[in-house]
C-alpha positions as a printed Julia matrix, in Angstrom:
500×3 Matrix{Float64}:
  44.17   61.11   48.44
  44.02   63.39   44.8
  46.43   63.33   42.34
  47.72   67.15   43.1
  48.9    65.92   46.47
  51.06   62.74   45.42
  54.07   64.43   44.87
  55.29   65.02   48.48
  53.74   65.54   51.97
  51.42   68.4    51.35
  53.66   70.42   49.09
  51.72   71.69   46.2
  51.54   69.68   43.0
  53.49   71.64   39.77
  51.26   72.03   36.79
  51.1    68.93   34.33
  53.79   69.29   31.41
  52.52   69.12   28.21
  54.34   69.33   24.81
  51.57   70.3    22.62
  50.63   73.23   25.16
  54.21   74.11   24.82
  54.51   76.65   21.64
  58.54   76.4    21.58
  57.95   72.02   21.34
  59.06   71.42   17.52
  58.64   67.39   16.82
  61.45   65.49   15.78
  61.68   62.37   13.38
  62.81   59.65   15.63
  64.89   58.79   12.59
  66.68   61.9    12.19
  70.73   61.7    12.67
  70.57   57.35   12.74
  69.29   54.55   11.57
  67.51   51.85   12.66
  69.65   49.07   13.86
  68.71   45.82   12.78
  71.66   43.09   13.66
  71.18   39.85   11.93
  73.68   38.18   13.91
  71.96   39.1    17.21
  68.8    38.3    16.23
  70.04   34.53   15.87
  72.55   34.72   18.45
  71.06   31.81   19.93
  73.09   28.36   19.75
  69.76   26.47   18.66
  68.26   29.42   16.08
  71.65   29.59   14.59
  72.3    25.93   13.86
  68.54   26.29   12.06
  70.04   29.36   10.13
  73.34   27.58    9.34
  71.24   24.52    8.04
  68.71   26.56    6.15
  71.99   28.19    4.3
  73.84   25.07    3.95
  70.61   24.12    1.69
  70.26   27.2    -0.23
  73.56   26.73   -1.23
  72.28   23.58   -3.57
  71.5    26.71   -6.14
  74.76   27.34   -6.79
  76.25   23.57   -7.02
  73.18   23.11   -9.32
  74.56   25.71  -11.63
  77.89   24.12  -11.66
  76.09   20.64  -12.26
  74.58   22.14  -15.13
  78.24   23.63  -16.76
  79.38   19.85  -16.15
  76.82   18.52  -18.15
  76.98   20.73  -21.37
  80.67   20.56  -21.37
  80.27   16.66  -21.24
  77.29   16.89  -23.66
  80.06   18.76  -25.59
  83.12   16.24  -25.19
  80.44   13.35  -26.35
  79.65   15.07  -29.57
  83.67   15.73  -30.48
  84.13   12.02  -29.27
  81.53   10.71  -31.55
  82.84   12.79  -34.69
  86.4    11.19  -33.65
  84.72    7.57  -33.83
  82.5     8.42  -36.93
  85.09    8.64  -39.21
  87.85    6.34  -37.85
  85.6     3.92  -36.42
  83.56    2.5   -33.32
  83.7    -0.73  -31.46
  84.55   -3.8   -33.85
  83.22   -7.29  -32.99
  84.79  -10.08  -35.44
  81.67  -12.51  -36.46
  82.49  -15.82  -38.29
  83.81  -17.2   -40.41
  81.09  -19.37  -42.06
  80.88  -21.57  -44.4
  77.84  -21.54  -47.06
  77.3   -24.59  -49.16
  74.3   -24.21  -51.65
  72.23  -27.31  -52.0
  69.02  -28.66  -53.82
  66.08  -30.64  -52.25
  62.89  -32.24  -54.1
  59.58  -32.29  -52.44
  56.47  -33.94  -54.23
  53.28  -32.31  -54.8
  50.1   -34.03  -54.79
  46.97  -33.14  -56.56
  44.06  -34.17  -57.74
  43.05  -33.43  -61.58
  39.97  -34.48  -63.48
  40.8   -35.18  -67.05
  38.41  -37.11  -69.45
  38.96  -40.86  -70.1
  36.65  -42.08  -73.16
  34.44  -38.98  -73.09
  34.11  -39.28  -69.44
  35.64  -36.94  -66.81
  37.93  -38.8   -64.11
  40.09  -37.84  -61.12
  43.24  -38.71  -61.0
  46.3   -38.15  -58.81
  49.1   -36.24  -60.24
  52.22  -36.13  -58.31
  54.73  -33.53  -59.58
  57.97  -32.77  -58.12
  59.23  -29.48  -56.88
  62.84  -28.15  -56.54
  64.24  -25.53  -53.83
  67.78  -24.17  -53.23
  68.71  -24.36  -49.87
  72.03  -23.21  -47.8
  73.94  -25.43  -45.38
  76.15  -23.2   -42.85
  79.18  -24.87  -41.17
  81.09  -23.39  -38.62
  84.76  -24.02  -37.84
  85.28  -27.02  -35.76
  88.53  -25.36  -34.35
  88.93  -21.46  -34.71
  91.75  -19.28  -32.93
  92.28  -15.0   -33.06
  95.09  -13.86  -32.37
  95.22   -9.63  -31.76
  97.36   -7.1   -30.52
  95.88   -3.34  -30.06
  98.01   -0.89  -30.63
  96.31    2.25  -28.93
  96.65    5.85  -29.73
  95.2     9.15  -29.28
  93.3    11.84  -31.25
  92.26   15.13  -30.28
  89.49   17.53  -31.3
  90.16   20.85  -30.09
  90.7    20.58  -25.86
  88.75   16.81  -26.47
  90.83   13.17  -26.62
  89.92    9.81  -27.69
  91.41    6.62  -27.22
  91.54    4.73  -30.85
  93.45    1.57  -31.78
  95.02   -0.57  -34.64
  95.04   -4.38  -34.93
  95.72   -6.86  -36.76
  94.13   -9.98  -36.99
  94.86  -13.36  -37.5
  92.69  -15.7   -37.84
  92.64  -19.62  -38.41
  91.57  -22.88  -37.43
  89.75  -25.95  -39.39
  86.68  -26.83  -40.95
  84.77  -30.19  -41.06
  83.22  -30.0   -44.0
  79.22  -32.37  -43.93
  78.81  -35.47  -45.34
  75.64  -37.31  -46.81
  73.83  -37.85  -42.87
  73.98  -33.8   -42.28
  71.85  -33.44  -45.92
  68.34  -34.34  -45.55
  67.12  -37.23  -47.43
  65.38  -35.53  -50.11
  68.59  -34.09  -51.69
  68.8   -33.65  -54.85
  72.4   -32.53  -55.55
  75.19  -30.47  -53.73
  76.67  -27.4   -55.23
  80.02  -27.93  -53.89
  81.68  -25.27  -56.19
  79.58  -22.4   -55.48
  80.65  -22.51  -51.64
  81.81  -19.59  -50.1
  83.05  -17.97  -46.88
  82.0   -15.36  -45.34
  83.25  -12.97  -42.33
  81.52  -10.61  -40.43
  82.55   -6.98  -39.19
  80.87   -4.33  -37.8
  82.5    -1.42  -39.76
  83.57   -2.19  -42.97
  85.34    1.16  -43.38
  87.76    0.62  -41.33
  89.3    -2.45  -42.81
  92.5    -1.01  -43.79
  94.16   -4.07  -44.98
  93.11   -7.64  -45.87
  94.79  -10.01  -47.58
  93.75  -12.92  -49.59
  92.43  -16.05  -47.32
  94.13  -19.25  -47.71
  92.35  -22.47  -47.84
  95.08  -25.19  -46.69
  98.38  -24.12  -49.18
  95.8   -22.31  -51.55
  94.86  -19.3   -51.75
  91.66  -17.95  -52.6
  90.31  -15.14  -54.83
  90.1   -11.97  -53.51
  86.89  -10.84  -51.04
  83.73   -9.29  -51.88
  81.71   -7.12  -50.27
  78.47   -8.42  -48.36
  78.46  -11.49  -46.45
  75.97  -12.6   -48.62
  74.34  -14.56  -45.59
  71.58  -12.1   -44.7
  71.42  -11.19  -41.05
  73.56  -14.19  -40.09
  76.89  -12.15  -39.66
  75.61   -8.49  -40.32
  78.11   -6.35  -42.38
  81.1    -8.19  -43.68
  82.74   -9.6   -46.76
  82.85  -13.23  -48.49
  85.25  -15.07  -50.92
  84.64  -18.22  -53.02
  85.86  -21.53  -51.78
  85.77  -23.92  -54.52
  85.38  -27.28  -53.44
  83.94  -30.83  -54.92
  82.31  -33.81  -54.05
  85.3   -35.5   -53.06
  85.68  -32.87  -50.02
  82.68  -34.12  -47.97
  83.16  -35.18  -44.87
  86.75  -34.16  -45.0
  88.7   -31.35  -42.88
  90.22  -28.62  -44.5
  92.7   -25.67  -42.6
  91.98  -22.01  -43.58
  93.7   -18.36  -42.34
  93.1   -15.21  -43.1
  94.56  -11.77  -41.68
  92.99   -8.58  -41.41
  93.97   -4.91  -39.97
  90.77   -2.94  -38.78
  90.54    0.26  -36.88
  88.0     0.95  -34.39
  87.28    2.9   -30.94
  86.16    1.71  -27.7
  87.5    -2.39  -27.75
  87.29   -5.63  -29.95
  85.24   -8.7   -29.82
  85.25  -11.96  -31.18
  82.73  -14.36  -31.76
  83.43  -18.01  -30.77
  81.62  -19.83  -33.57
  83.79  -22.84  -33.58
  83.51  -26.04  -31.01
  86.48  -25.35  -29.75
  88.11  -20.99  -29.74
  90.66  -19.78  -28.28
  91.2   -15.81  -28.41
  94.41  -14.35  -27.7
  94.97  -10.86  -27.55
  97.63   -8.13  -25.97
  97.93   -4.4   -26.27
  99.94   -1.79  -24.55
  96.93   -0.18  -22.85
  97.39   -0.15  -19.45
  93.62   -0.39  -18.11
  91.75   -2.77  -20.15
  88.21   -3.81  -19.85
  87.28   -7.16  -20.59
  84.02   -7.6   -21.55
  81.61   -9.77  -23.02
  79.32  -12.66  -22.46
  82.54  -14.69  -21.17
  86.09  -13.44  -19.23
  89.44  -14.5   -20.2
  91.16  -17.69  -18.81
  94.31  -15.63  -18.24
  95.68  -11.99  -17.85
  97.92  -10.23  -16.81
  97.84   -6.14  -16.71
 100.37   -4.0   -15.82
 101.29   -0.61  -16.79
 103.28   -1.46  -19.86
 100.03   -3.15  -21.22
  97.86   -6.32  -20.79
  97.7    -9.94  -22.47
  94.53  -12.37  -22.38
  93.45  -15.66  -23.48
  89.79  -17.16  -23.81
  89.31  -20.57  -24.28
  85.77  -21.22  -25.52
  83.75  -24.64  -26.11
  80.96  -24.62  -27.98
  78.75  -25.53  -25.28
  78.75  -22.4   -23.77
  76.24  -21.2   -27.0
  72.89  -21.8   -28.13
  73.57  -22.57  -31.81
  74.62  -25.56  -33.55
  77.97  -25.92  -35.82
  76.04  -27.46  -38.81
  72.23  -25.98  -39.58
  70.14  -24.71  -42.69
  70.11  -21.26  -43.56
  66.69  -21.12  -44.46
  63.58  -18.99  -45.32
  62.67  -15.02  -45.73
  64.46  -13.73  -43.64
  67.43  -16.35  -43.23
  67.0   -17.25  -39.87
  69.05  -20.21  -38.42
  66.7   -23.33  -37.68
  67.29  -24.5   -33.52
  68.02  -20.68  -33.03
  65.82  -18.32  -31.4
  67.57  -15.49  -33.09
  69.31  -14.54  -36.47
  71.44  -12.54  -34.21
  72.36  -15.31  -32.24
  75.8   -15.56  -33.71
  77.1   -11.95  -33.48
  75.11  -11.98  -29.73
  76.96  -14.27  -28.42
  81.22  -12.76  -27.79
  84.11  -12.05  -25.52
  86.81   -8.72  -26.11
  88.23   -5.73  -24.35
  87.44   -2.19  -24.09
  89.95    0.2   -23.8
  89.26    1.25  -20.43
  89.17    4.62  -18.83
  88.8     4.34  -15.42
  87.22    7.37  -14.41
  86.87   10.28  -16.87
  87.41   13.5   -16.2
  83.59   14.68  -16.35
  82.82   12.18  -14.45
  85.12   12.47  -11.74
  84.07   16.62  -11.76
  80.29   15.44  -11.46
  80.84   13.22   -8.33
  83.26   15.85   -6.79
  79.86   17.84   -7.19
  77.71   15.53   -5.48
  79.86   15.74   -2.28
  80.12   19.6    -2.51
  76.88   20.0    -0.03
  78.59   17.26    2.45
  81.41   19.26    2.47
  79.95   22.38    3.12
  77.82   21.32    5.74
  81.48   19.69    7.62
  83.06   23.44    6.88
  79.98   24.78    8.63
  80.19   22.76   11.35
  83.78   23.64   11.68
  83.23   27.67   11.89
  79.94   26.69   14.42
  82.62   24.6    16.61
  84.91   27.78   16.04
  82.09   30.11   17.84
  81.43   27.59   20.47
  85.08   27.3    21.82
  86.25   31.15   21.39
  82.93   32.8    22.27
  83.08   34.61   19.14
  80.3    35.39   16.49
  80.56   35.35   12.86
  78.21   37.03   10.54
  75.93   35.28    8.58
  76.58   36.63    5.42
  79.95   35.32    6.37
  78.72   32.26    6.17
  77.33   32.65    3.17
  80.6    34.08    1.75
  82.28   30.96    2.72
  80.0    28.8     1.47
  79.87   30.23   -2.01
  83.48   30.39   -2.31
  83.87   26.39   -1.53
  81.23   26.27   -4.26
  83.55   27.99   -6.95
  85.93   25.2    -6.17
  84.05   22.56   -8.83
  83.89   25.61  -11.4
  87.91   26.38  -11.11
  88.65   22.53  -10.93
  86.55   21.77  -14.48
  87.95   25.02  -16.37
  91.64   24.15  -14.97
  90.98   19.94  -15.63
  90.04   20.5   -19.46
  93.57   21.56  -20.31
  96.12   19.84  -17.95
  95.89   16.34  -15.89
  93.12   16.02  -13.17
  95.34   15.53  -10.77
  97.06   19.28  -11.24
  93.87   20.8   -11.19
  93.01   19.58   -8.51
  95.77   20.93   -6.62
  95.3    23.78   -7.6
  92.06   24.33   -7.13
  91.89   22.95   -3.98
  94.61   25.1    -3.02
  93.28   28.1    -3.92
  90.1    27.73   -2.03
  92.12   26.49    0.71
  94.28   29.59    0.83
  91.33   31.79    0.36
  89.11   30.36    3.33
  91.95   29.98    5.41
  92.69   34.02    5.2
  88.89   34.84    5.23
  88.25   33.05    8.61
  91.67   34.07    9.83
  90.59   37.59    9.73
  86.93   37.53   10.7
  87.63   35.81   14.09
  90.91   37.9    14.05
  92.55   34.54   14.96
  95.69   33.72   12.46
  95.51   30.32   14.53
  91.84   29.44   13.55
  93.0    30.56    9.74
  95.33   27.57   10.13
  92.95   25.53   11.96
  90.57   26.36    8.97
  92.92   25.8     5.77
  94.24   22.33    7.65
  90.66   21.43    8.07
  89.7    21.9     4.08
  92.76   20.03    3.18
  92.32   17.27    4.87
  88.4    17.38    3.17
  90.07   17.99   -0.38
  92.43   15.04    0.06
  89.18   12.96    1.65
  87.58   14.03   -2.14
  90.15   13.19   -4.07
  90.65    9.86   -2.37
  86.82    9.41   -2.95
  87.2    10.16   -6.92
  90.04    8.08   -7.24
  88.36    4.89   -5.76
  85.65    3.47   -7.16
  85.23    0.63   -4.77
  85.35    2.22   -1.15
  83.69    5.54   -2.41
  80.3     4.58   -0.54
  82.48    3.16    3.12
  84.88    6.54    2.82
  81.75    8.46    2.14
  79.69    6.98    5.06
  82.84    7.38    7.59
  83.03   11.1     6.73
  79.5    11.62    7.75
  80.53   10.24   11.1
  83.01   12.04   11.82
  81.26   15.24   10.98
  78.3    14.03   13.44
  81.16   13.48   16.01
  82.35   16.74   15.74
  79.06   18.33   16.01
  78.09   16.68   18.96
  81.18   17.14   20.61
  80.89   20.94   19.93
  77.37   21.23   21.26
  77.86   19.46   24.21
  77.98   21.61   26.24
  75.05   24.27   25.62
  73.24   25.42   28.0
  70.69   23.48   29.32
  66.93   25.28   30.16
  65.23   24.47   33.14
  61.02   23.58   33.38
  59.27   26.02   35.7
  58.17   23.98   38.39
  62.54   23.28   39.3
  63.63   24.96   42.11
């Protein structure tokens, strides 16, 4: 059968119509009067596709979080510059070293030489003994030593930045057991008792606001002179003459001195006595006990702290009496001239979590909180059968990224707690209203507001707790995964081609 008979049972076939043969035909632009539709939501309407795209969007939001992190580091750098300027003028962390007695003495050494001399016109070799004398210094550390100080902290500002400083009166007292004949070498020529001096090391000399003359028994020693005159043994510091005589050999002498120093960060003392006691008090509520040894007694409250150290010389690596000799003034029997200043105990004016550290830590949790929020939005979609546009997901994520910038800008002017509450309230209100308007459900908007409120409460707890932050963060991840598994538990299953 031909094509002309396919139209009906024997009916004549109508001539085939060709638009090109029609003189009245005008080609029409298919885009005329309307735009082509490209619905991104329809393209990613499947659960798996939407999950993949939302995951990619979550990773993309790492870019604005990175910008916020850079701003945090820039502000932290400005803060460090400002506080460094304050501490350089006021004083940095201080270490009080010593005191130590330096006793000059002279020894002799015979030097033998073979010389040629003429005897009765003949050359003869003879041994000649020459006696040389050398000046040495004996270092004597206290047998008993006590430090007592009370730190009086204050806060100074440079612009919007603050730094904790302190004034500290220091009382030093103890007993020296002067060396006897057995403490000097057998080739001793003379001990210069009258040229003995006492040296005290201080990290930063310009911070000494008061230094009363030291007491030696009942006598008052001369005024201090700059420099320890002990090389690298005590570092920077000062010294004073201690008039002694040969009758003082092997005896015990009491001493005391009073200082008032200022600084920042903390204050440390070197336990150079055979038995050293350190007592410290202060009105700072969050001290950090540092150094080589922790206090044996301590008490901390909102009104301040008190601490006490009792240290034996058995914990150290250097002796009580040693020679100070050589071009670098290194202690004999000690590996390094800095052994005295390297072993110390003290306290820092610790701020538990600084502003920029807390903001930086909160940014580190940013991607996790955005992911939790997206999981909640995805759960709303699964339950209500409504779909949010993927651009709307992005708006929610960007608004949550702005939270950290708002937090940083407010926390530099008000307390961190107040700034956190204000920034979280703005973010919660914006997203609760936005989600409620998009899903046309006030109930879902309220649920989103409650979720974000809980998330920010958890974040605030994470920032305040340093020891349990990892535990709480891991728990939050588990909750997020549980919510995601609950929301996707009834997704339609695909059947294989061979299943009936």
